[in-house]
N, C-alpha and C positions, 0 to 999 in steps of 0.2 A: 382297224375298224374305220368305216367311211365316215363322212359328215353326217351329222344328225340334224333333221329339220323338224320343227315343231309346228303343228296345225291344230286349229280348233274349230268347232261349229257349235252354235248355241241350240238350245232346245227352243220351243215355241209354244205359244198358246194361242188360241183362236179367239178373238174378241167378239167376232160377229160372223155368222155364216159357217159355224162349225161343219167341217167336212163336206160342205156343199161344192168345194172345188173338185171333188171327185166326179161330179156331174156337170162340170164346166160352169159352176155357179161362181159367184164372187164371195171372197172371204177377207176378212180383215185380221191379220195375224201380227203378232209381236214377238220378238226374241225375249227370252227370259234369262236370268243370270245363272243358269246351269249349263254346263258345257260338256261336249265330248272332245277329247284331246288325243293327240297321237304324236309319238315320237317315231320318226321315220328315217330310214336309210335305204339307199338304192342298193340292189343286190345284183342287177344285171343278169338275173336268171331267167326271165321270162315268166316269173311267177310273182303274184301279189300274195304275200303271206300276212296274216293278220293274227295277233294274239291280243285279244280283248280281256280285260281283267274280269276274272270270274266265268269265263267261257272257254270252250276247247278251241286250240288253234285251228286255223284253216287256210287253205291255199286255192288259189284261182290261177289256172294257166292262161296266159295271154293269147296263146296260139289257138285257144278254143274258147271263144266268147259266145258260143250259140246257147240257146235256152236249153237248160237241162231240167226235164220235168221233175226229177227227184229232189231238186233244190228249191222248188216253188216254196215261197213264204219262209225262206231261210236267209241268213245274213251273207251266205256264199251268193244267193241269187242277186242280192243287192250289189255287191262288189262286182259280180259278173255283168250285171246290167249297166252300172255306170261305166265300167271300163269299155263295154261294146258300144255305148253311145259316143264315147270319145274316139274310139277307133273308127267308127262309121263317119265321123267328121274329119278324119285324117290325122289324128293325133298319133305320134309314134310313142306309144307306151313302153316303159321299161318296167322290170320287176323291182318291187320294194318290200321291205319288212317294216310293219307297223305295229307298234305296241300302243294299245288304245286303252283309255280309261274315260269313264263317263259318270258325271253327277246327274245326268238326265236319266231318271229311273224308268225302265221299262214297264209299260202299262199305266204309267202316271197321267197320260193324256197330255204330255208335253212334247210329243213327236220325237221320242228317242231314236225311232228308225229313220226318221227324215234328217236328224242331226247327223247320224252315222252316214247316210247318202251324201249328205252335203260334205262331210268330213272327206270322204273318199273321193268325191269329185273335185274338191279343193286340192287334194294332194295329187291327183292325175293332172290337173290343169297347171299346177306350179312346177311339178317334176318333168 
């Protein structure tokens, strides 16, 4: 088994301007003490494989980072979108396996999806 790497990203709350950032407005956000964490190993397979605690495992192929209509509003779309942004900027992504746990509860208003996206972005950036 390869070297394990550990990454985390916090949940957040919006103190002012809640969700106005979606319309290019200003927002004042702050991290909270709830986190999404991952144990990651490189797999050199061209696949990002994610197993999030309590959810089905999923895979994203790095050779196909185009938009998949059937994935809209899914975790796979978040992963594919983050990876595509890195690839568009010239990053040489490798496949990895991530085991993810989160104390940022979905639907809590503490940006669990954003924490997951930042986590994937941090992994792509560091690896």
